[in-house]
C-alpha positions in Angstrom: 0.0 0.0 0.0 2.8 2.4 0.9 4.5 1.7 -2.5 1.2 2.4 -4.3 0.5 5.6 -2.6 4.1 6.8 -3.0 4.0 6.0 -6.7 0.7 7.9 -7.3 2.0 10.9 -5.4 5.3 11.0 -7.3 3.7 10.6 -10.7 1.0 13.2 -9.9 3.7 15.7 -8.9 5.6 14.9 -12.1 2.5 15.5 -14.2 1.8 18.8 -12.5 5.5 20.0 -12.8 5.8 19.0 -16.4 2.5 20.6 -17.3 3.6 23.8 -15.7 7.0 23.7 -17.5 5.3 23.2 -20.8 2.9 26.1 -20.2 5.5 28.6 -19.2 8.3 27.6 -21.6 8.6 27.9 -25.4 10.4 29.5 -28.3 8.5 32.8 -27.6 9.2 34.4 -24.2 6.0 35.4 -22.3 6.2 37.1 -18.9 4.5 35.2 -16.1 2.3 38.3 -15.4 0.9 38.4 -18.9 0.8 34.6 -19.5 -2.9 34.2 -19.0 -3.6 37.2 -21.3 -1.4 35.8 -24.1 -3.0 34.1 -27.2 0.1 31.9 -27.2 -1.0 30.4 -23.9 -4.6 29.7 -25.0 -4.0 28.8 -28.6 -0.7 26.9 -28.5 0.6 25.9 -25.1 -2.6 24.9 -23.3 -3.8 22.7 -26.2 -0.4 21.1 -26.4 -0.5 20.2 -22.7 -4.0 18.9 -23.0 -3.0 16.8 -26.1 -0.1 15.3 -24.3 -2.1 14.5 -21.1 -5.0 13.0 -23.0 -2.9 11.0 -25.5 -0.7 9.6 -22.7 -3.6 8.5 -20.6 -5.6 7.1 -23.6 -2.8 5.1 -25.2 -1.5 3.7 -21.9 -4.9 2.5 -20.7 -5.7 1.1 -24.1 -2.4 -0.8 -24.3 -2.7 -2.2 -20.7 -6.3 -3.4 -21.5 -5.3 -5.1 -24.7 -2.2 -6.7 -23.1 -4.5 -8.1 -20.4 -7.2 -9.3 -22.8 -4.8 -11.1 -25.2 -2.4 -12.1 -22.4 0.4 -10.8 -24.6 3.0 -8.3 -23.3 3.5 -6.9 -26.8 -0.1 -6.1 -27.6 -1.0 -2.5 -28.0 -3.5 -0.1 -29.7 -2.0 -1.0 -33.1 -2.5 -4.7 -32.6 -6.1 -4.9 -33.8 -5.5 -2.7 -36.8 -7.5 0.1 -35.2 -4.9 2.8 -35.6 -4.2 1.6 -39.1 -7.9 1.9 -39.9 -7.9 5.5 -38.7 -4.7 6.2 -40.7 -6.2 4.7 -43.8 -9.3 6.9 -43.6 -7.0 9.9 -43.1 -4.9 8.8 -46.1 -8.1 8.7 -48.2 -8.9 12.2 -47.1 -5.4 13.7 -47.6 -4.0 11.6 -50.5 -7.1 10.7 -52.5 -9.0 13.9 -51.8 -12.1 12.2 -50.4 -14.0 14.5 -48.1 -15.3 13.7 -44.6 -17.5 16.7 -44.2 -16.7 19.6 -41.8 -15.0 17.2 -39.3 -12.0 16.7 -41.7 -9.3 14.6 -40.2 -11.2 13.9 -37.0 -14.2 12.5 -39.0 -11.9 10.5 -41.2 -10.0 8.9 -38.3 -13.3 8.1 -36.5 -14.8 6.5 -39.5 -11.7 4.3 -40.2 -11.2 3.2 -36.6 -14.9 2.4 -36.0 -15.1 0.4 -39.2 -12.1 -1.7 -38.2 -13.5 -2.0 -34.6 -16.8 -3.3 -36.0 -14.9 -5.9 -38.1 -12.9 -7.0 -35.1 -16.0 -7.2 -32.9 -17.6 -9.4 -35.6 -14.6 -11.7 -35.6 -14.6 -11.8 -31.7 -18.2 -12.9 -31.8 -17.4 -15.8 -34.1 -14.1 -16.9 -32.5 -13.5 -17.1 -28.7 -9.8 -17.8 -29.1 -7.7 -14.7 -28.2 -4.9 -15.9 -30.5 -7.2 -16.0 -33.5 -8.4 -12.5 -32.8 -4.9 -11.2 -32.3 -3.7 -12.7 -35.6 -6.8 -11.4 -37.4 -6.1 -7.9 -36.0 -2.5 -8.0 -37.2 -3.5 -9.2 -40.7 -6.1 -6.4 -40.9 -3.3 -3.9 -40.0 -0.9 -5.3 -42.6 -3.6 -5.2 -45.3 -4.5 -1.6 -44.5 -0.9 -0.6 -44.5 -0.5 -2.1 -47.9 -3.5 0.0 -49.2 -1.9 3.1 -47.7 1.3 2.4 -49.5 -0.6 2.2 -52.8 -2.3 5.6 -52.0 1.2 7.1 -51.3 2.4 5.8 -54.7 -0.4 7.5 -56.5 -0.5 10.8 -54.6 1.0 14.1 -55.6 4.0 15.7 -53.8 2.1 18.2 -51.8 -0.5 15.7 -50.5 2.3 13.3 -49.6 4.1 16.0 -47.7 1.0 16.8 -45.6 0.3 13.1 -44.9 3.9 12.3 -43.9 3.9 15.3 -41.5 0.7 14.0 -40.0 2.1 10.5 -39.8 5.0 11.6 -37.6 2.6 12.4 -34.7 2.4 15.7 -32.9 0.8 17.2 -29.8 0.8 20.6 -31.5 -2.2 20.0 -33.8 -4.9 20.1 -31.2 -6.8 23.4 -31.2 -8.5 25.1 -28.2 -11.9 24.2 -29.8 -11.0 20.5 -30.1 -9.9 20.0 -26.5 -13.4 19.2 -25.3 -14.2 16.8 -28.1 -10.9 15.0 -27.5 -11.6 14.9 -23.7 -15.1 13.6 -24.2 -13.9 10.8 -26.5 -11.2 9.8 -23.9 -13.7 9.9 -21.1 -16.0 7.6 -23.1 -13.3 5.1 -23.7 -12.1 5.2 -20.1 -15.6 4.6 -18.9 -16.0 1.5 -21.0 -12.8 0.1 -19.7 -13.4 1.2 -16.1 -16.7 -0.7 -16.1 -14.7 -3.9 -17.0 -12.1 -3.8 -14.2 -13.4 -7.0 -12.6 -13.2 -8.8 -15.9 -9.6 -7.5 -16.5 -8.5 -8.7 -13.1 -9.9 -12.2 -13.9 -8.7 -12.2 -17.5 -5.1 -12.0 -16.3 -5.5 -15.7 -15.5 -7.4 -16.6 -18.6 -11.0 -16.3 -19.8 -11.9 -19.6 -18.3 -10.9 -18.4 -14.9 -12.9 -15.2 -15.4 -16.0 -17.3 -16.4 -15.5 -19.3 -13.2 -16.0 -16.1 -11.3 -19.3 -15.6 -12.9 -18.1 -12.8 -15.2 -19.8 -12.4 -18.6 -16.6 -12.7 -20.6 -18.0 -12.1 -24.0 -19.8 -8.9 -23.0 -16.9 -7.4 -21.1 -14.3 -8.4 -23.7 -16.3 -6.4 -26.3 -16.6 -3.4 -23.9 -12.8 -3.4 -23.5 -12.1 -3.7 -27.2 -14.6 -0.9 -27.9 -13.1 1.3 -25.2 -9.6 0.6 -26.4 -10.7 1.4 -30.0 -12.3 4.7 -29.0 -9.1 5.7 -27.1 -6.8 4.8 -29.9 -9.0 6.5 -32.5 -9.2 9.7 -30.5 -5.5 10.0 -30.2 -4.9 9.2 -33.9 -7.5 11.8 -34.9 -6.0 14.6 -32.9 -2.3 13.7 -32.7 -1.6 11.3 -35.5 -0.4 7.7 -35.1 1.6 8.0 -31.9 3.8 5.0 -31.4 5.1 3.0 -28.4 3.2 4.6 -25.6 0.5 1.9 -25.7 3.1 -0.9 -25.6 5.8 0.4 -23.3 4.0 2.3 -20.6 2.0 -0.6 -19.1 5.3 -2.4 -18.4 6.7 0.7 -16.7 3.6 0.7 -14.5 4.1 -2.9 -13.6 7.7 -2.2 -12.7 6.7 0.8 -10.5 3.7 -0.5 -8.7 4.5 -4.3 -8.6 0.7 -5.1 -8.7 -1.6 -7.1 -10.9 -4.7 -5.3 -9.7 -6.2 -3.2 -12.5 -7.7 -0.8 -9.9 -4.1 0.2 -9.3 -2.6 -0.5 -12.8 -5.2 1.5 -14.8 -4.6 4.9 -13.0 -0.9 4.0 -12.6 -0.5 3.5 -16.3 -2.5 6.6 -17.0 -0.1 8.7 -14.9 3.0 7.0 -16.4 1.7 7.7 -19.9 0.8 11.3 -19.1 4.3 11.8 -17.6 6.1 10.3 -20.6 4.0 12.1 -23.1 4.7 15.5 -21.4 8.4 14.7 -21.4 8.3 13.9 -25.1 6.3 17.1 -25.7 9.1 19.2 -24.2 11.0 18.6 -27.4 8.6 20.0 -30.1 11.5 20.5 -32.6 11.9 16.7 -32.9 9.5 14.2 -34.4 7.3 12.9 -31.6 7.5 9.3 -32.7 11.3 9.5 -32.9 11.5 10.7 -29.3 9.0 8.1 -28.0 10.9 5.3 -29.9 14.1 6.1 -27.9 12.1 5.1 -24.8 9.8 2.5 -26.2 12.3 0.3 -28.0 14.5 -0.4 -25.0 11.4 -1.2 -22.9 10.2 -3.7 -25.5 13.6 -5.3 -25.8 13.7 -5.6 -22.0 10.3 -7.3 -22.1 11.5 -9.8 -24.7 14.7 -10.6 -22.8 12.8 -11.0 -19.5 10.3 -13.3 -21.3 13.0 -15.4 -22.8 14.7 -15.8 -19.4 11.5 -16.9 -17.8 10.9 -19.4 -20.6 14.3 -20.9 -20.1 13.9 -21.4 -16.4 
């Protein structure tokens, strides 16, 4: 209990401190006295902090939930092809010139991610095997990535430049008007997953164990998949395809809290994700995914090495 409380306190202080640093620092100097009156604060810095916080929380919780459902330490928001579906719809909008109404990129990402989610939920209704669902998600992602490659081949230089810039990920695209939409989408996804905490705790030991506890596995698995999809789609819509947070952060939360209770891990992962996202956001001059890869790749390698050692024992 002491370790859990200390971890929450330290991470909360880190989130507050990093948020403050992001708000008061930047390439343009703004005095502390005039900060709240500055358009830079309201139009640039505050949305950037909100984007980092929401994306870090969303992807971390989504990744933790998927790793638990599939009992796979390398599962993440990209595993079901959800982020690829959002990216494909955005590619159709940017590269093929297909319109998605006044919602633009947001509408495109939502349509693509929800379409893939519906397909995955249909597969999950037919097959109870997590491995089948995992492989199906990976194949969907590969197929969509191939379609995007064809669109890139046929696109003009300007459209390609815009899409490549979007594909690098950024916390600087969120506008002050979009904060509430992003926040509502994240709250919706968190609510679906939060309602499934008992299932997630049981699913760590397998679906059969969860059924033995009287949990409606099929229902709650769909709720978790839908919640994880909503979280991933929201981040992809507002920040682009942000890599590694969903895979790496849950392992950092395990390492810090040393708990398998999702009532601890879910908020713990959310705070870890927000902290890491804010840290990456302090380097806006570098591509976001490049910065996150410097953290994510060592964590994933560590997971693989640890798994191989356990398997050899």
